[in-house]
Every structure is written in structure tokens, then in C-alpha cells.
The first five atom37 places (N, CA, C, CB, O) and aatype in JSON, in Angstrom:
{
  "aatype": [12, 10, 9, 19, 7, 10, 19, 7, 10, 19, 1, 15, 7, 0, 0, 7, 16, 7, 17, 10, 0, 1, 9, 7, 13, 0, 0, 0, 13, 10, 7, 10, 7, 10, 13, 16, 0, 0, 3, 0, 0, 9, 1, 15, 0, 15, 3, 9, 7, 6, 8, 10, 8, 14, 19, 15, 19, 14, 10, 16, 7, 19, 7, 12, 10, 10, 9, 7, 19, 0, 19, 10, 1, 0, 1, 10, 17, 8, 7, 17, 5, 1, 10, 16, 14, 0, 19, 4, 7, 19, 19, 14, 13, 0, 19, 6, 10, 14, 0, 13, 13, 9, 10, 7, 3, 5, 3, 19, 10, 10, 18, 13, 9, 19, 10, 16, 17, 16, 15, 17, 19, 0, 10, 2, 0, 0, 10, 17, 16, 0, 14, 0, 15, 14, 0, 7, 19, 16, 0, 1],
  "atom_mask": [
    [1, 1, 1, 1, 1],
    [1, 1, 1, 1, 1],
    [1, 1, 1, 1, 1],
    [1, 1, 1, 1, 1],
    [1, 1, 1, 0, 1],
    [1, 1, 1, 1, 1],
    [1, 1, 1, 1, 1],
    [1, 1, 1, 0, 1],
    [1, 1, 1, 1, 1],
    [1, 1, 1, 1, 1],
    [1, 1, 1, 1, 1],
    [1, 1, 1, 1, 1],
    [1, 1, 1, 0, 1],
    [1, 1, 1, 1, 1],
    [1, 1, 1, 1, 1],
    [1, 1, 1, 0, 1],
    [1, 1, 1, 1, 1],
    [1, 1, 1, 0, 1],
    [1, 1, 1, 1, 1],
    [1, 1, 1, 1, 1],
    [1, 1, 1, 1, 1],
    [1, 1, 1, 1, 1],
    [1, 1, 1, 1, 1],
    [1, 1, 1, 0, 1],
    [1, 1, 1, 1, 1],
    [1, 1, 1, 1, 1],
    [1, 1, 1, 1, 1],
    [1, 1, 1, 1, 1],
    [1, 1, 1, 1, 1],
    [1, 1, 1, 1, 1],
    [1, 1, 1, 0, 1],
    [1, 1, 1, 1, 1],
    [1, 1, 1, 0, 1],
    [1, 1, 1, 1, 1],
    [1, 1, 1, 1, 1],
    [1, 1, 1, 1, 1],
    [1, 1, 1, 1, 1],
    [1, 1, 1, 1, 1],
    [1, 1, 1, 1, 1],
    [1, 1, 1, 1, 1],
    [1, 1, 1, 1, 1],
    [1, 1, 1, 1, 1],
    [1, 1, 1, 1, 1],
    [1, 1, 1, 1, 1],
    [1, 1, 1, 1, 1],
    [1, 1, 1, 1, 1],
    [1, 1, 1, 1, 1],
    [1, 1, 1, 1, 1],
    [1, 1, 1, 0, 1],
    [1, 1, 1, 1, 1],
    [1, 1, 1, 1, 1],
    [1, 1, 1, 1, 1],
    [1, 1, 1, 1, 1],
    [1, 1, 1, 1, 1],
    [1, 1, 1, 1, 1],
    [1, 1, 1, 1, 1],
    [1, 1, 1, 1, 1],
    [1, 1, 1, 1, 1],
    [1, 1, 1, 1, 1],
    [1, 1, 1, 1, 1],
    [1, 1, 1, 0, 1],
    [1, 1, 1, 1, 1],
    [1, 1, 1, 0, 1],
    [1, 1, 1, 1, 1],
    [1, 1, 1, 1, 1],
    [1, 1, 1, 1, 1],
    [1, 1, 1, 1, 1],
    [1, 1, 1, 0, 1],
    [1, 1, 1, 1, 1],
    [1, 1, 1, 1, 1],
    [1, 1, 1, 1, 1],
    [1, 1, 1, 1, 1],
    [1, 1, 1, 1, 1],
    [1, 1, 1, 1, 1],
    [1, 1, 1, 1, 1],
    [1, 1, 1, 1, 1],
    [1, 1, 1, 1, 1],
    [1, 1, 1, 1, 1],
    [1, 1, 1, 0, 1],
    [1, 1, 1, 1, 1],
    [1, 1, 1, 1, 1],
    [1, 1, 1, 1, 1],
    [1, 1, 1, 1, 1],
    [1, 1, 1, 1, 1],
    [1, 1, 1, 1, 1],
    [1, 1, 1, 1, 1],
    [1, 1, 1, 1, 1],
    [1, 1, 1, 1, 1],
    [1, 1, 1, 0, 1],
    [1, 1, 1, 1, 1],
    [1, 1, 1, 1, 1],
    [1, 1, 1, 1, 1],
    [1, 1, 1, 1, 1],
    [1, 1, 1, 1, 1],
    [1, 1, 1, 1, 1],
    [1, 1, 1, 1, 1],
    [1, 1, 1, 1, 1],
    [1, 1, 1, 1, 1],
    [1, 1, 1, 1, 1],
    [1, 1, 1, 1, 1],
    [1, 1, 1, 1, 1],
    [1, 1, 1, 1, 1],
    [1, 1, 1, 1, 1],
    [1, 1, 1, 0, 1],
    [1, 1, 1, 1, 1],
    [1, 1, 1, 1, 1],
    [1, 1, 1, 1, 1],
    [1, 1, 1, 1, 1],
    [1, 1, 1, 1, 1],
    [1, 1, 1, 1, 1],
    [1, 1, 1, 1, 1],
    [1, 1, 1, 1, 1],
    [1, 1, 1, 1, 1],
    [1, 1, 1, 1, 1],
    [1, 1, 1, 1, 1],
    [1, 1, 1, 1, 1],
    [1, 1, 1, 1, 1],
    [1, 1, 1, 1, 1],
    [1, 1, 1, 1, 1],
    [1, 1, 1, 1, 1],
    [1, 1, 1, 1, 1],
    [1, 1, 1, 1, 1],
    [1, 1, 1, 1, 1],
    [1, 1, 1, 1, 1],
    [1, 1, 1, 1, 1],
    [1, 1, 1, 1, 1],
    [1, 1, 1, 1, 1],
    [1, 1, 1, 1, 1],
    [1, 1, 1, 1, 1],
    [1, 1, 1, 1, 1],
    [1, 1, 1, 1, 1],
    [1, 1, 1, 1, 1],
    [1, 1, 1, 1, 1],
    [1, 1, 1, 1, 1],
    [1, 1, 1, 1, 1],
    [1, 1, 1, 0, 1],
    [1, 1, 1, 1, 1],
    [1, 1, 1, 1, 1],
    [1, 1, 1, 1, 1],
    [1, 1, 1, 1, 1]
  ],
  "atom_positions": [
    [[9.13, -50.96, 245.49], [9.87, -51.28, 246.7], [8.99, -51.15, 247.94], [11.09, -50.38, 246.81], [9.24, -51.81, 248.95]],
    [[7.96, -50.29, 247.87], [7.05, -50.17, 249.01], [6.31, -51.48, 249.25], [6.04, -49.03, 248.79], [6.1, -51.89, 250.38]],
    [[5.94, -52.13, 248.16], [5.24, -53.41, 248.28], [6.17, -54.45, 248.91], [4.74, -53.9, 246.9], [5.73, -55.26, 249.73]],
    [[7.44, -54.43, 248.53], [8.41, -55.36, 249.12], [8.53, -55.1, 250.63], [9.8, -55.21, 248.43], [8.58, -56.04, 251.42]],
    [[8.58, -53.82, 251.02], [8.62, -53.48, 252.44], [7.39, -53.95, 253.18], [0.0, 0.0, 0.0], [7.48, -54.42, 254.32]],
    [[6.24, -53.83, 252.53], [4.99, -54.28, 253.16], [4.98, -55.8, 253.31], [3.78, -53.81, 252.34], [4.49, -56.32, 254.31]],
    [[5.5, -56.5, 252.32], [5.63, -57.96, 252.42], [6.54, -58.31, 253.59], [6.19, -58.56, 251.09], [6.25, -59.24, 254.35]],
    [[7.63, -57.56, 253.73], [8.53, -57.79, 254.87], [7.84, -57.58, 256.2], [0.0, 0.0, 0.0], [8.08, -58.31, 257.16]],
    [[6.97, -56.58, 256.26], [6.22, -56.33, 257.5], [5.26, -57.48, 257.79], [5.45, -55.0, 257.39], [5.11, -57.89, 258.94]],
    [[4.61, -57.98, 256.77], [3.73, -59.15, 256.95], [4.54, -60.32, 257.5], [3.04, -59.55, 255.62], [4.14, -60.97, 258.47]],
    [[5.67, -60.59, 256.86], [6.49, -61.74, 257.24], [7.11, -61.59, 258.63], [7.59, -61.94, 256.22], [7.42, -62.59, 259.28]],
    [[7.28, -60.34, 259.08], [7.86, -60.12, 260.41], [6.92, -60.57, 261.52], [8.22, -58.65, 260.6], [7.36, -60.91, 262.62]],
    [[5.62, -60.57, 261.23], [4.64, -60.95, 262.25], [4.41, -59.88, 263.3], [0.0, 0.0, 0.0], [3.71, -60.13, 264.29]],
    [[4.98, -58.69, 263.12], [4.9, -57.63, 264.13], [3.49, -57.15, 264.37], [5.75, -56.47, 263.72], [3.19, -56.64, 265.45]],
    [[2.61, -57.3, 263.39], [1.24, -56.83, 263.54], [0.31, -57.89, 264.11], [0.71, -56.36, 262.21], [-0.88, -57.64, 264.31]],
    [[0.82, -59.06, 264.36], [-0.03, -60.14, 264.85], [-0.87, -60.71, 263.73], [0.0, 0.0, 0.0], [-0.58, -60.51, 262.55]],
    [[-1.92, -61.42, 264.11], [-2.75, -62.1, 263.12], [-4.22, -61.74, 263.22], [-2.59, -63.58, 263.26], [-5.06, -62.41, 262.62]],
    [[-4.54, -60.7, 263.96], [-5.94, -60.34, 264.19], [-6.59, -59.67, 262.98], [0.0, 0.0, 0.0], [-5.96, -59.44, 261.95]],
    [[-7.87, -59.39, 263.15], [-8.66, -58.8, 262.06], [-8.15, -57.41, 261.68], [-10.13, -58.72, 262.46], [-8.2, -57.04, 260.51]],
    [[-7.66, -56.66, 262.64], [-7.15, -55.33, 262.36], [-5.96, -55.39, 261.41], [-6.76, -54.62, 263.67], [-5.87, -54.61, 260.47]],
    [[-5.06, -56.31, 261.67], [-3.89, -56.48, 260.8], [-4.32, -56.97, 259.42], [-2.89, -57.48, 261.43], [-3.82, -56.48, 258.42]],
    [[-5.24, -57.92, 259.36], [-5.67, -58.45, 258.06], [-6.32, -57.37, 257.2], [-6.66, -59.61, 258.26], [-6.01, -57.26, 256.02]],
    [[-7.22, -56.57, 257.79], [-7.86, -55.5, 257.04], [-6.84, -54.44, 256.65], [-9.01, -54.88, 257.86], [-6.86, -53.93, 255.52]],
    [[-5.96, -54.1, 257.58], [-4.93, -53.1, 257.29], [-4.03, -53.52, 256.14], [0.0, 0.0, 0.0], [-3.76, -52.72, 255.24]],
    [[-3.56, -54.75, 256.16], [-2.69, -55.23, 255.09], [-3.43, -55.28, 253.76], [-2.13, -56.61, 255.43], [-2.87, -54.93, 252.72]],
    [[-4.69, -55.7, 253.78], [-5.47, -55.73, 252.54], [-5.61, -54.33, 251.96], [-6.86, -56.35, 252.78], [-5.41, -54.13, 250.76]],
    [[-5.94, -53.36, 252.8], [-6.1, -51.98, 252.33], [-4.77, -51.41, 251.83], [-6.66, -51.09, 253.44], [-4.72, -50.76, 250.79]],
    [[-3.69, -51.65, 252.58], [-2.38, -51.12, 252.18], [-1.91, -51.74, 250.87], [-1.35, -51.36, 253.29], [-1.39, -51.04, 250.0]],
    [[-2.07, -53.06, 250.72], [-1.66, -53.71, 249.47], [-2.5, -53.2, 248.3], [-1.78, -55.24, 249.59], [-1.97, -52.96, 247.21]],
    [[-3.81, -53.05, 248.51], [-4.68, -52.53, 247.45], [-4.27, -51.11, 247.09], [-6.17, -52.58, 247.88], [-4.19, -50.76, 245.91]],
    [[-4.02, -50.28, 248.1], [-3.6, -48.91, 247.85], [-2.29, -48.83, 247.08], [0.0, 0.0, 0.0], [-2.17, -48.06, 246.14]],
    [[-1.31, -49.64, 247.5], [-0.03, -49.64, 246.79], [-0.16, -50.21, 245.38], [1.01, -50.44, 247.57], [0.53, -49.77, 244.46]],
    [[-1.05, -51.18, 245.2], [-1.3, -51.71, 243.86], [-1.92, -50.64, 242.96], [0.0, 0.0, 0.0], [-1.53, -50.52, 241.79]],
    [[-2.87, -49.89, 243.49], [-3.46, -48.79, 242.72], [-2.42, -47.71, 242.43], [-4.65, -48.19, 243.47], [-2.41, -47.13, 241.34]],
    [[-1.55, -47.45, 243.4], [-0.49, -46.46, 243.21], [0.43, -46.9, 242.07], [0.31, -46.26, 244.51], [0.81, -46.08, 241.23]],
    [[0.79, -48.17, 242.05], [1.65, -48.7, 240.99], [0.96, -48.6, 239.64], [2.02, -50.16, 241.28], [1.58, -48.2, 238.65]],
    [[-0.33, -48.95, 239.59], [-1.09, -48.84, 238.34], [-1.2, -47.39, 237.89], [-2.5, -49.45, 238.51], [-1.09, -47.1, 236.7]],
    [[-1.42, -46.48, 238.84], [-1.51, -45.05, 238.51], [-0.2, -44.55, 237.93], [-1.9, -44.24, 239.75], [-0.2, -43.8, 236.95]],
    [[0.9, -44.94, 238.54], [2.2, -44.51, 238.05], [2.47, -45.04, 236.65], [3.31, -44.96, 239.01], [2.98, -44.31, 235.8]],
    [[2.12, -46.29, 236.41], [2.31, -46.86, 235.07], [1.4, -46.16, 234.06], [2.02, -48.38, 235.09], [1.82, -45.92, 232.92]],
    [[0.18, -45.83, 234.46], [-0.75, -45.17, 233.54], [-0.29, -43.75, 233.21], [-2.16, -45.13, 234.14], [-0.42, -43.3, 232.07]],
    [[0.25, -43.05, 234.21], [0.73, -41.68, 233.97], [1.9, -41.71, 233.0], [1.13, -41.0, 235.3], [2.03, -40.83, 232.15]],
    [[2.76, -42.7, 233.13], [3.93, -42.8, 232.25], [3.53, -43.09, 230.81], [4.89, -43.89, 232.76], [4.27, -42.79, 229.88]],
    [[2.36, -43.68, 230.62], [1.88, -43.95, 229.27], [0.92, -42.87, 228.8], [1.2, -45.32, 229.21], [0.19, -43.05, 227.82]],
    [[0.92, -41.73, 229.51], [0.11, -40.56, 229.14], [-1.39, -40.85, 229.2], [0.48, -40.09, 227.74], [-2.16, -40.32, 228.4]],
    [[-1.79, -41.67, 230.13], [-3.2, -41.98, 230.29], [-3.8, -41.15, 231.42], [-3.39, -43.49, 230.57], [-3.12, -40.88, 232.42]],
    [[-5.04, -40.76, 231.28], [-5.72, -40.0, 232.34], [-6.13, -40.88, 233.51], [-6.96, -39.31, 231.77], [-6.49, -40.37, 234.57]],
    [[-6.08, -42.18, 233.34], [-6.48, -43.09, 234.42], [-5.62, -42.87, 235.66], [-6.37, -44.56, 233.95], [-6.12, -42.92, 236.78]],
    [[-4.34, -42.63, 235.47], [-3.43, -42.41, 236.59], [-3.83, -41.22, 237.43], [0.0, 0.0, 0.0], [-3.68, -41.26, 238.65]],
    [[-4.34, -40.18, 236.81], [-4.77, -38.99, 237.55], [-5.98, -39.3, 238.43], [-5.11, -37.85, 236.58], [-6.2, -38.62, 239.44]],
    [[-6.74, -40.3, 238.08], [-7.91, -40.68, 238.87], [-7.58, -41.7, 239.95], [-9.0, -41.23, 237.96], [-8.29, -41.8, 240.95]],
    [[-6.52, -42.45, 239.74], [-6.14, -43.48, 240.72], [-5.32, -42.93, 241.88], [-5.36, -44.57, 240.03], [-5.45, -43.42, 243.01]],
    [[-4.49, -41.93, 241.64], [-3.65, -41.38, 242.72], [-4.46, -40.85, 243.9], [-2.77, -40.27, 242.17], [-4.1, -41.13, 245.04]],
    [[-5.54, -40.11, 243.67], [-6.3, -39.61, 244.83], [-6.97, -40.72, 245.64], [-7.34, -38.64, 244.36], [-7.39, -40.48, 246.78]],
    [[-7.07, -41.91, 245.09], [-7.63, -43.04, 245.81], [-6.52, -43.85, 246.48], [-8.45, -43.94, 244.87], [-6.67, -44.33, 247.61]],
    [[-5.41, -44.01, 245.79], [-4.34, -44.89, 246.27], [-3.66, -44.37, 247.52], [-3.31, -45.09, 245.19], [-3.37, -45.15, 248.43]],
    [[-3.39, -43.07, 247.59], [-2.67, -42.52, 248.74], [-3.49, -42.65, 250.03], [-2.32, -41.05, 248.5], [-2.97, -43.16, 251.02]],
    [[-4.76, -42.21, 250.05], [-5.53, -42.37, 251.3], [-5.78, -43.84, 251.66], [-6.85, -41.65, 251.18], [-5.79, -44.19, 252.84]],
    [[-5.99, -44.69, 250.66], [-6.23, -46.1, 250.94], [-5.0, -46.74, 251.57], [-6.61, -46.85, 249.66], [-5.11, -47.51, 252.53]],
    [[-3.83, -46.43, 251.04], [-2.59, -46.92, 251.65], [-2.42, -46.36, 253.05], [-1.37, -46.55, 250.78], [-2.02, -47.08, 253.97]],
    [[-2.73, -45.08, 253.23], [-2.63, -44.45, 254.55], [-3.55, -45.09, 255.57], [0.0, 0.0, 0.0], [-3.14, -45.34, 256.71]],
    [[-4.78, -45.37, 255.19], [-5.72, -46.03, 256.11], [-5.2, -47.42, 256.46], [-7.13, -46.13, 255.47], [-5.24, -47.83, 257.63]],
    [[-4.73, -48.14, 255.46], [-4.18, -49.47, 255.73], [-3.01, -49.43, 256.7], [0.0, 0.0, 0.0], [-2.92, -50.25, 257.61]],
    [[-2.13, -48.46, 256.5], [-0.97, -48.35, 257.38], [-1.37, -47.89, 258.79], [0.05, -47.38, 256.79], [-0.74, -48.29, 259.77]],
    [[-2.4, -47.06, 258.89], [-2.89, -46.69, 260.22], [-3.4, -47.92, 260.97], [-4.02, -45.63, 260.11], [-3.09, -48.11, 262.15]],
    [[-4.18, -48.75, 260.28], [-4.69, -49.98, 260.91], [-3.56, -50.92, 261.28], [-5.68, -50.69, 259.97], [-3.56, -51.51, 262.37]],
    [[-2.59, -51.06, 260.39], [-1.43, -51.91, 260.7], [-0.66, -51.33, 261.88], [-0.5, -52.03, 259.47], [-0.21, -52.07, 262.75]],
    [[-0.53, -50.01, 261.9], [0.17, -49.36, 263.01], [-0.49, -49.64, 264.35], [0.0, 0.0, 0.0], [0.19, -49.91, 265.34]],
    [[-1.81, -49.57, 264.37], [-2.54, -49.89, 265.61], [-2.34, -51.37, 265.96], [-4.04, -49.56, 265.46], [-2.17, -51.71, 267.13]],
    [[-2.38, -52.23, 264.96], [-2.19, -53.66, 265.21], [-0.8, -53.93, 265.78], [-2.39, -54.47, 263.91], [-0.65, -54.75, 266.69]],
    [[0.22, -53.26, 265.25], [1.59, -53.43, 265.76], [1.68, -52.96, 267.21], [2.62, -52.66, 264.88], [2.29, -53.61, 268.05]],
    [[1.06, -51.82, 267.49], [1.07, -51.3, 268.87], [0.37, -52.27, 269.82], [0.4, -49.92, 268.93], [0.85, -52.51, 270.93]],
    [[-0.76, -52.82, 269.39], [-1.51, -53.74, 270.24], [-0.8, -55.09, 270.4], [-2.89, -53.97, 269.65], [-0.89, -55.7, 271.47]],
    [[-0.1, -55.54, 269.37], [0.56, -56.84, 269.43], [1.74, -56.83, 270.4], [1.04, -57.26, 268.04], [2.07, -57.86, 270.98]],
    [[2.37, -55.7, 270.57], [3.51, -55.54, 271.49], [4.67, -56.51, 271.21], [3.03, -55.73, 272.91], [5.34, -56.96, 272.14]],
    [[4.88, -56.82, 269.95], [5.99, -57.7, 269.58], [7.23, -56.89, 269.23], [5.6, -58.59, 268.41], [8.35, -57.41, 269.3]],
    [[7.06, -55.64, 268.85], [8.17, -54.74, 268.6], [8.23, -53.74, 269.75], [8.01, -54.0, 267.23], [7.2, -53.41, 270.35]],
    [[9.43, -53.28, 270.06], [9.61, -52.31, 271.14], [10.49, -51.17, 270.62], [10.25, -52.97, 272.4], [11.17, -51.32, 269.6]],
    [[10.47, -50.05, 271.31], [11.3, -48.93, 270.91], [10.72, -48.18, 269.72], [0.0, 0.0, 0.0], [9.52, -48.26, 269.45]],
    [[11.58, -47.46, 269.03], [11.14, -46.62, 267.92], [10.54, -47.43, 266.78], [12.29, -45.79, 267.41], [9.68, -46.93, 266.05]],
    [[10.98, -48.67, 266.61], [10.48, -49.51, 265.52], [8.97, -49.7, 265.61], [11.17, -50.87, 265.54], [8.27, -49.77, 264.59]],
    [[8.48, -49.77, 266.83], [7.05, -50.04, 267.06], [6.15, -48.95, 266.48], [6.79, -50.17, 268.55], [5.0, -49.22, 266.14]],
    [[6.67, -47.73, 266.36], [5.86, -46.61, 265.89], [5.88, -46.42, 264.37], [6.33, -45.35, 266.54], [5.03, -45.72, 263.83]],
    [[6.82, -47.03, 263.68], [7.01, -46.73, 262.27], [5.81, -47.07, 261.37], [8.19, -47.46, 261.77], [5.52, -46.28, 260.47]],
    [[5.1, -48.18, 261.55], [3.94, -48.4, 260.68], [2.86, -47.33, 260.88], [3.35, -49.79, 260.95], [2.24, -46.9, 259.91]],
    [[2.65, -46.91, 262.12], [1.65, -45.86, 262.38], [2.07, -44.54, 261.74], [1.44, -45.68, 263.89], [1.24, -43.81, 261.22]],
    [[3.36, -44.24, 261.79], [3.86, -43.01, 261.17], [3.61, -43.05, 259.66], [5.37, -42.81, 261.47], [3.26, -42.03, 259.07]],
    [[3.8, -44.21, 259.05], [3.52, -44.36, 257.61], [2.05, -44.11, 257.3], [3.92, -45.75, 257.13], [1.71, -43.71, 256.18]],
    [[1.18, -44.33, 258.27], [-0.24, -44.07, 258.06], [-0.62, -42.64, 258.38], [0.0, 0.0, 0.0], [-1.57, -42.12, 257.79]],
    [[0.07, -42.0, 259.29], [-0.26, -40.62, 259.69], [0.26, -39.6, 258.69], [0.3, -40.33, 261.07], [-0.44, -38.64, 258.37]],
    [[1.47, -39.78, 258.2], [2.12, -38.77, 257.35], [1.3, -38.41, 256.1], [3.48, -39.28, 256.92], [1.2, -37.22, 255.79]],
    [[0.71, -39.36, 255.38], [-0.08, -38.93, 254.21], [-1.24, -38.0, 254.58], [-0.62, -40.14, 253.49], [-1.55, -37.06, 253.84]],
    [[-1.87, -38.26, 255.71], [-3.02, -37.43, 256.11], [-2.6, -36.13, 256.79], [-3.92, -38.21, 257.04], [-3.3, -35.12, 256.68]],
    [[-1.49, -36.14, 257.48], [-1.04, -34.95, 258.21], [-0.16, -34.03, 257.36], [-0.28, -35.37, 259.45], [-0.07, -32.83, 257.64]],
    [[0.48, -34.57, 256.34], [1.44, -33.78, 255.56], [1.1, -33.74, 254.07], [2.85, -34.33, 255.75], [0.84, -32.68, 253.51]],
    [[1.09, -34.9, 253.45], [0.99, -34.95, 251.98], [-0.35, -34.45, 251.45], [1.23, -36.35, 251.51], [-0.38, -33.58, 250.58]],
    [[-1.45, -34.97, 251.95], [-2.77, -34.57, 251.43], [-3.1, -33.11, 251.75], [-3.85, -35.47, 252.0], [-3.6, -32.41, 250.87]],
    [[-2.85, -32.62, 252.98], [-3.09, -31.18, 253.21], [-2.25, -30.29, 252.29], [-2.8, -30.83, 254.68], [-2.73, -29.28, 251.79]],
    [[-0.99, -30.67, 252.07], [-0.13, -29.89, 251.18], [-0.7, -29.88, 249.76], [1.3, -30.45, 251.17], [-0.64, -28.86, 249.08]],
    [[-1.23, -31.02, 249.33], [-1.82, -31.08, 247.99], [-3.04, -30.16, 247.9], [-2.21, -32.53, 247.64], [-3.21, -29.46, 246.9]],
    [[-3.89, -30.17, 248.93], [-5.09, -29.33, 248.89], [-4.73, -27.85, 248.94], [-6.01, -29.68, 250.05], [-5.43, -27.02, 248.35]],
    [[-3.66, -27.51, 249.65], [-3.25, -26.11, 249.77], [-2.47, -25.64, 248.54], [-2.41, -25.91, 251.03], [-2.71, -24.55, 248.03]],
    [[-1.53, -26.47, 248.08], [-0.61, -26.06, 247.02], [-1.03, -26.5, 245.63], [0.74, -26.61, 247.31], [-0.55, -25.95, 244.63]],
    [[-1.93, -27.47, 245.56], [-2.27, -28.01, 244.25], [-1.14, -28.87, 243.74], [0.0, 0.0, 0.0], [-0.36, -29.42, 244.52]],
    [[-1.05, -28.99, 242.45], [-0.05, -29.87, 241.84], [1.2, -29.08, 241.45], [-0.63, -30.58, 240.61], [1.69, -29.19, 240.32]],
    [[1.72, -28.28, 242.38], [2.93, -27.49, 242.13], [4.16, -28.33, 242.44], [2.92, -26.19, 242.97], [4.08, -29.33, 243.16]],
    [[5.29, -27.91, 241.91], [6.54, -28.64, 242.13], [6.92, -28.71, 243.6], [7.66, -28.01, 241.35], [7.54, -29.68, 244.03]],
    [[6.57, -27.68, 244.38], [6.93, -27.67, 245.81], [6.26, -28.82, 246.57], [6.53, -26.32, 246.44], [6.72, -29.2, 247.64]],
    [[5.19, -29.37, 246.02], [4.52, -30.52, 246.65], [5.48, -31.7, 246.79], [3.28, -30.93, 245.83], [5.32, -32.51, 247.71]],
    [[6.43, -31.81, 245.92], [7.39, -32.92, 245.99], [8.14, -32.95, 247.31], [8.38, -32.81, 244.84], [8.48, -34.03, 247.8]],
    [[8.39, -31.8, 247.91], [9.07, -31.76, 249.21], [8.21, -32.4, 250.29], [9.4, -30.32, 249.59], [8.74, -33.02, 251.21]],
    [[6.91, -32.26, 250.19], [6.01, -32.88, 251.16], [5.87, -34.39, 250.91], [4.63, -32.21, 251.12], [5.75, -35.17, 251.85]],
    [[5.9, -34.77, 249.64], [5.83, -36.19, 249.29], [7.08, -36.91, 249.8], [5.68, -36.37, 247.76], [7.01, -38.08, 250.18]],
    [[8.2, -36.23, 249.8], [9.44, -36.82, 250.31], [9.28, -37.25, 251.77], [10.61, -35.82, 250.17], [9.87, -38.25, 252.19]],
    [[8.49, -36.52, 252.54], [8.26, -36.91, 253.94], [7.53, -38.25, 254.03], [7.46, -35.83, 254.66], [7.8, -39.06, 254.92]],
    [[6.61, -38.48, 253.1], [5.94, -39.78, 253.07], [6.94, -40.89, 252.77], [4.8, -39.78, 252.02], [6.93, -41.93, 253.43]],
    [[7.79, -40.67, 251.78], [8.79, -41.69, 251.43], [9.77, -41.9, 252.57], [9.55, -41.29, 250.15], [10.22, -43.02, 252.8]],
    [[10.1, -40.83, 253.28], [11.01, -40.94, 254.42], [10.42, -41.81, 255.52], [11.35, -39.56, 254.97], [11.14, -42.56, 256.18]],
    [[9.11, -41.72, 255.72], [8.48, -42.57, 256.73], [8.59, -44.04, 256.34], [7.0, -42.18, 256.92], [8.74, -44.91, 257.2]],
    [[8.52, -44.33, 255.04], [8.68, -45.71, 254.57], [10.12, -46.19, 254.7], [8.22, -45.84, 253.12], [10.37, -47.37, 254.96]],
    [[11.07, -45.28, 254.52], [12.48, -45.63, 254.76], [12.66, -46.02, 256.23], [13.42, -44.44, 254.38], [13.35, -46.99, 256.55]],
    [[12.02, -45.25, 257.13], [12.09, -45.58, 258.56], [11.47, -46.94, 258.84], [11.38, -44.49, 259.4], [11.99, -47.71, 259.64]],
    [[10.35, -47.25, 258.18], [9.71, -48.56, 258.36], [10.66, -49.67, 257.92], [8.39, -48.65, 257.58], [10.79, -50.69, 258.61]],
    [[11.31, -49.49, 256.78], [12.24, -50.51, 256.31], [13.44, -50.64, 257.23], [12.7, -50.19, 254.9], [13.96, -51.74, 257.43]],
    [[13.9, -49.52, 257.79], [14.99, -49.58, 258.77], [14.52, -50.34, 260.01], [15.48, -48.15, 259.16], [15.3, -51.08, 260.61]],
    [[13.27, -50.15, 260.39], [12.71, -50.88, 261.54], [12.69, -52.37, 261.27], [11.3, -50.38, 261.87], [12.98, -53.18, 262.16]],
    [[12.34, -52.74, 260.04], [12.32, -54.16, 259.7], [13.71, -54.78, 259.81], [11.77, -54.35, 258.28], [13.84, -55.95, 260.19]],
    [[14.73, -54.03, 259.5], [16.1, -54.54, 259.56], [16.62, -54.6, 260.98], [17.01, -53.68, 258.72], [17.46, -55.44, 261.3]],
    [[16.13, -53.71, 261.84], [16.73, -53.59, 263.18], [15.87, -54.15, 264.3], [17.02, -52.17, 263.46], [16.38, -54.36, 265.4]],
    [[14.59, -54.4, 264.06], [13.72, -54.91, 265.11], [14.15, -56.34, 265.47], [12.23, -54.88, 264.67], [14.47, -57.14, 264.6]],
    [[14.15, -56.63, 266.75], [14.51, -58.0, 267.15], [13.44, -58.98, 266.69], [14.71, -58.09, 268.68], [12.25, -58.66, 266.69]],
    [[13.86, -60.15, 266.32], [12.92, -61.19, 265.93], [12.13, -61.63, 267.16], [13.66, -62.39, 265.28], [12.67, -61.75, 268.26]],
    [[10.84, -61.87, 266.95], [10.02, -62.35, 268.06], [10.26, -63.83, 268.29], [8.53, -62.09, 267.78], [10.58, -64.56, 267.35]],
    [[10.13, -64.29, 269.52], [10.34, -65.71, 269.8], [9.38, -66.58, 269.02], [10.2, -65.98, 271.28], [8.23, -66.2, 268.79]],
    [[9.83, -67.73, 268.61], [9.0, -68.65, 267.84], [7.77, -69.05, 268.65], [9.81, -69.91, 267.43], [7.84, -69.31, 269.85]],
    [[6.66, -69.08, 267.95], [5.43, -69.52, 268.6], [4.66, -68.42, 269.3], [0.0, 0.0, 0.0], [3.55, -68.66, 269.79]],
    [[5.2, -67.22, 269.36], [4.49, -66.12, 270.02], [3.58, -65.47, 269.0], [5.49, -65.08, 270.62], [4.03, -65.05, 267.94]],
    [[2.32, -65.4, 269.32], [1.37, -64.74, 268.46], [0.62, -63.69, 269.25], [0.4, -65.74, 267.83], [0.48, -63.77, 270.47]],
    [[0.13, -62.68, 268.51], [-0.63, -61.61, 269.15], [-2.11, -61.94, 269.14], [-0.37, -60.26, 268.44], [-2.56, -62.89, 268.5]],
    [[-2.84, -61.14, 269.87], [-4.29, -61.31, 269.93], [-4.94, -61.19, 268.61], [-4.9, -60.34, 270.86], [-6.16, -61.31, 268.51]]
  ]
}
């Protein structure tokens, strides 16, 4: 569902069409693709998933940070919606990864991971509530 949300963000045009948005979307899609592969590998009891997760989360976070900056620069969204892509990029680095380094792979880590998922829920809510940009308007 995260990939579907990211597709929705691409289709919204909120990030504009510049190089920052293109690189951000490529990194975020690659990160989410690796995350999906890691999850599938873990479910099949493969060690590959354990090696992909530490790459997928930061890669997705970097992509979302770049997209977040692109959305801010494009100025096509206003209000709280404008901040949601950047929040999706900040939360993994500010909350999830530090918690993992401090707590390890303990069950309590799930509470910190929930904050990452909550930021994506906010992004999807932004996609539903952000006003559509006028036709023909493009960002730098």
C-alpha cells in the first residue's frame, strides 16, 4: 500500500517535475521495492530479508526527504499537507533507526515503527485532502 501511496503522490504532481523530485521518487520506489522483497524473503525464512531491511528503510527515507524538499519548493500544496512527504523522510532517521540502534530487534521496536507507518497514513490523508493544482501549472 505504501507503493500505491507513492504512485498517488507522483500522479498528484505536488513535487513538480524537477531533478530533485525525479531522484527522490526513484530512491523511494527502489527502497519500497527492496522493503517488499525483504518482507517476502523473511516470510519464506530466507536470510536475504535480514540484509535488505537495513538498506530499504534508509533508502526510502532519503527518497522521501528529497520528495519532501521538492514538494516544499514546488509550492503546489499548502497547509499541513505540504509537510507530509518531508515527515515521511524524517521519521525513519529521527525515530525508527535510532530506536533500532538503541533497542536492537526487541518487540518494543514495533512501537517506534508504528510512527513511521503513521507518517505514511498522514501522507495518504494529504493526498485525499490536498486541493488539486490548476491544469497546466508546473513547478521549477
